[in-house]
C-alpha positions as CSV (number, residue, x, y, z in Angstrom):
1,X,0.1,-0.1,-0.1
2,X,2.5,1.9,1.3
3,X,4.6,1.7,-3.0
4,X,0.7,2.5,-4.6
5,X,1.2,6.0,-2.6
6,X,4.9,6.5,-3.2
7,X,4.3,6.2,-6.7
8,X,0.9,8.1,-7.1
9,X,2.4,11.0,-4.9
10,X,4.9,11.4,-7.6
11,X,2.3,11.6,-10.5
12,X,-0.1,13.9,-8.7
13,X,2.6,16.2,-7.8
14,X,4.2,16.6,-11.4
15,X,0.4,16.9,-12.6
16,X,0.0,20.3,-10.2
17,X,3.3,21.9,-11.5
18,X,2.5,21.3,-15.2
19,X,-0.6,23.3,-14.8
20,X,0.5,26.4,-14.1
21,X,-0.5,28.4,-16.5
22,X,2.6,29.3,-18.4
23,X,1.1,28.8,-21.8
24,X,-1.8,31.4,-20.8
25,X,0.4,33.6,-19.5
26,X,1.4,35.6,-22.1
27,X,-2.0,35.7,-23.9
28,X,-4.5,38.6,-23.7
29,X,-8.0,37.6,-21.9
30,X,-9.2,38.6,-25.7
31,X,-7.1,36.1,-26.5
32,X,-8.3,33.4,-24.4
33,X,-11.9,34.1,-24.8
34,X,-12.1,33.2,-28.7
35,X,-10.1,30.3,-27.7
36,X,-13.1,29.2,-25.7
37,X,-15.9,30.5,-27.1
38,X,-16.9,32.9,-25.1
39,X,-15.8,36.4,-26.3
40,X,-19.6,36.8,-27.4
41,X,-20.7,36.2,-24.2
42,X,-18.5,39.1,-22.5
43,X,-18.6,41.7,-25.8
44,X,-21.7,42.6,-26.0
45,X,-24.4,44.3,-23.6
46,X,-27.7,44.4,-25.1
47,X,-30.7,46.2,-23.9
48,X,-35.1,46.7,-24.0
49,X,-36.5,49.8,-24.1
50,X,-39.1,48.8,-22.3
51,X,-37.3,46.5,-20.3
52,X,-40.5,44.3,-20.1
53,X,-44.1,43.5,-21.8
54,X,-46.2,46.5,-21.3
55,X,-49.8,46.9,-21.2
56,X,-52.2,49.9,-20.7
57,X,-55.8,50.0,-20.7
58,X,-57.4,52.7,-21.3
59,X,-61.9,52.4,-20.5
60,X,-63.4,55.8,-20.5
61,X,-67.0,58.1,-21.7
62,X,-65.3,61.5,-22.7
63,X,-67.6,63.9,-21.5
64,X,-69.4,64.5,-25.8
65,X,-70.9,60.6,-25.7
66,X,-67.7,59.3,-26.8
67,X,-67.2,55.5,-25.1
68,X,-63.3,55.4,-25.7
69,X,-61.8,51.8,-25.4
70,X,-57.8,51.4,-25.8
71,X,-55.6,48.7,-25.3
72,X,-51.7,49.4,-25.9
73,X,-49.3,46.7,-25.5
74,X,-45.4,45.9,-26.4
75,X,-45.0,44.4,-29.7
76,X,-42.3,41.9,-28.8
77,X,-41.6,40.6,-32.5
78,X,-40.5,44.4,-34.2
79,X,-37.9,46.9,-32.4
80,X,-35.5,49.7,-33.7
81,X,-32.0,48.4,-33.1
82,X,-29.2,50.9,-31.8
83,X,-25.7,49.5,-31.6
84,X,-22.6,51.0,-30.9
85,X,-18.6,50.1,-30.0
86,X,-17.1,50.9,-26.5
87,X,-13.9,49.4,-24.8
88,X,-13.7,46.2,-27.3
89,X,-18.1,45.9,-26.0
90,X,-20.7,45.7,-28.6
91,X,-23.7,47.4,-27.1
92,X,-27.2,47.5,-28.6
93,X,-30.4,48.7,-27.7
94,X,-34.1,47.0,-28.4
95,X,-36.7,50.1,-28.6
96,X,-39.7,47.5,-28.8
97,X,-42.7,48.3,-30.6
98,X,-46.1,49.4,-29.8
99,X,-49.5,48.2,-30.9
100,X,-52.7,49.6,-30.2
101,X,-56.5,48.4,-30.5
102,X,-58.6,51.1,-30.6
103,X,-62.6,50.8,-30.6
104,X,-64.4,53.8,-29.9
105,X,-68.5,54.0,-30.0
106,X,-70.8,57.0,-29.7
107,X,-74.5,56.2,-29.0
108,X,-74.1,52.9,-28.6
109,X,-72.9,52.6,-32.3
110,X,-69.6,51.6,-33.6
111,X,-68.1,54.3,-35.5
112,X,-63.9,53.2,-34.9
113,X,-62.6,49.4,-34.4
114,X,-58.6,49.8,-35.4
115,X,-55.8,47.7,-34.5
116,X,-53.0,50.7,-35.1
117,X,-49.0,50.2,-35.5
118,X,-46.5,50.9,-37.2
119,X,-47.0,49.3,-40.5
120,X,-50.7,50.6,-40.6
121,X,-49.4,54.2,-40.3
122,X,-47.0,54.1,-42.9
123,X,-49.5,52.0,-45.2
124,X,-53.0,54.9,-44.6
125,X,-50.6,58.0,-44.0
126,X,-47.1,57.2,-45.5
127,X,-47.7,60.7,-47.4
128,X,-48.2,62.9,-44.0
129,X,-45.8,61.4,-42.3
130,X,-42.5,63.7,-42.0
131,X,-39.4,61.4,-41.6
132,X,-40.4,59.8,-44.6
133,X,-36.6,59.3,-45.3
134,X,-36.5,57.3,-42.5
135,X,-39.3,55.4,-42.0
136,X,-37.5,51.9,-41.3
137,X,-36.0,54.1,-37.9
138,X,-39.3,55.5,-36.8
139,X,-41.0,53.7,-33.6
140,X,-44.8,53.5,-33.0
141,X,-45.0,54.6,-28.9
142,X,-48.7,54.1,-28.8
143,X,-52.4,55.9,-29.1
144,X,-53.5,57.9,-26.1
145,X,-56.8,59.8,-25.6
146,X,-56.3,64.0,-26.5
147,X,-58.0,65.5,-24.0
148,X,-56.7,69.2,-24.4
149,X,-59.0,69.8,-28.1
150,X,-61.8,68.4,-26.8
151,X,-65.0,68.8,-29.3
152,X,-68.4,67.5,-29.5
153,X,-68.3,65.6,-32.9
154,X,-65.0,64.1,-32.7
155,X,-62.4,62.8,-30.5
156,X,-58.9,62.8,-30.8
157,X,-56.0,60.9,-29.7
158,X,-52.5,60.9,-29.6
159,X,-50.4,58.9,-31.6
160,X,-46.5,58.7,-31.0
161,X,-44.0,58.1,-33.2
162,X,-40.3,58.4,-32.3
163,X,-37.0,57.9,-34.1
164,X,-34.5,56.3,-32.1
165,X,-31.3,57.1,-34.1
166,X,-32.0,60.9,-34.0
167,X,-33.3,60.9,-30.8
168,X,-36.9,62.5,-31.7
169,X,-40.2,62.0,-30.9
170,X,-43.0,62.7,-33.6
171,X,-46.8,64.0,-32.5
172,X,-50.0,62.6,-34.7
173,X,-53.4,63.5,-33.8
174,X,-56.0,61.3,-35.1
175,X,-59.2,63.2,-34.9
176,X,-62.3,60.8,-35.4
177,X,-65.4,62.2,-36.1
178,X,-68.9,61.1,-35.0
179,X,-69.4,59.6,-38.4
180,X,-66.5,57.9,-38.2
181,X,-64.0,59.9,-41.1
182,X,-60.0,60.4,-40.1
183,X,-58.4,62.8,-40.0
184,X,-54.6,62.6,-39.5
185,X,-51.7,65.8,-38.2
186,X,-48.3,66.1,-37.6
187,X,-48.8,67.8,-35.0
188,X,-45.1,68.8,-33.0
189,X,-41.3,67.5,-32.8
190,X,-39.3,67.4,-29.6
191,X,-36.3,66.1,-29.0
192,X,-35.2,63.6,-26.4
193,X,-34.6,65.3,-22.8
194,X,-31.2,63.6,-21.4
């Protein structure tokens, strides 16, 4: 038994001595991570905005008799991506699109029912969207009740389109009359606050 220990002990000592990391001593961390195929997982920082799925529901009756039901939620399949590199790390930000399901009634009659997203706006109002050159970079941010301009004959929804690349928000108004006619108008653009 003692001879077995005497035989195994030198082998173990030689094993530990030879595993001192001499081969990696002169290599950079990036090279070592590339060799072990771990560089991609350490060299990317991915962010989603919003970070989690968001759902906002508005169900209200306005003073002019319009009954509005708006459901804004994130579209987890479509987003606008931006990226930049700093200190060998690639920073990627995905800005999620929104989808708005809108139902409007007046006197218990449905006057407007539609799902609004970026594709809907481009297909229907492309000639009125001021950022025609950057349509691929536009993100639809949702539809919200605009109660700043109340009228008895229509309801106004504020629609938000933004371009994360140039950090600009574009606000449009969608006016829906009591007979279901729509009017789409540009309101203003705002730069992001930092």
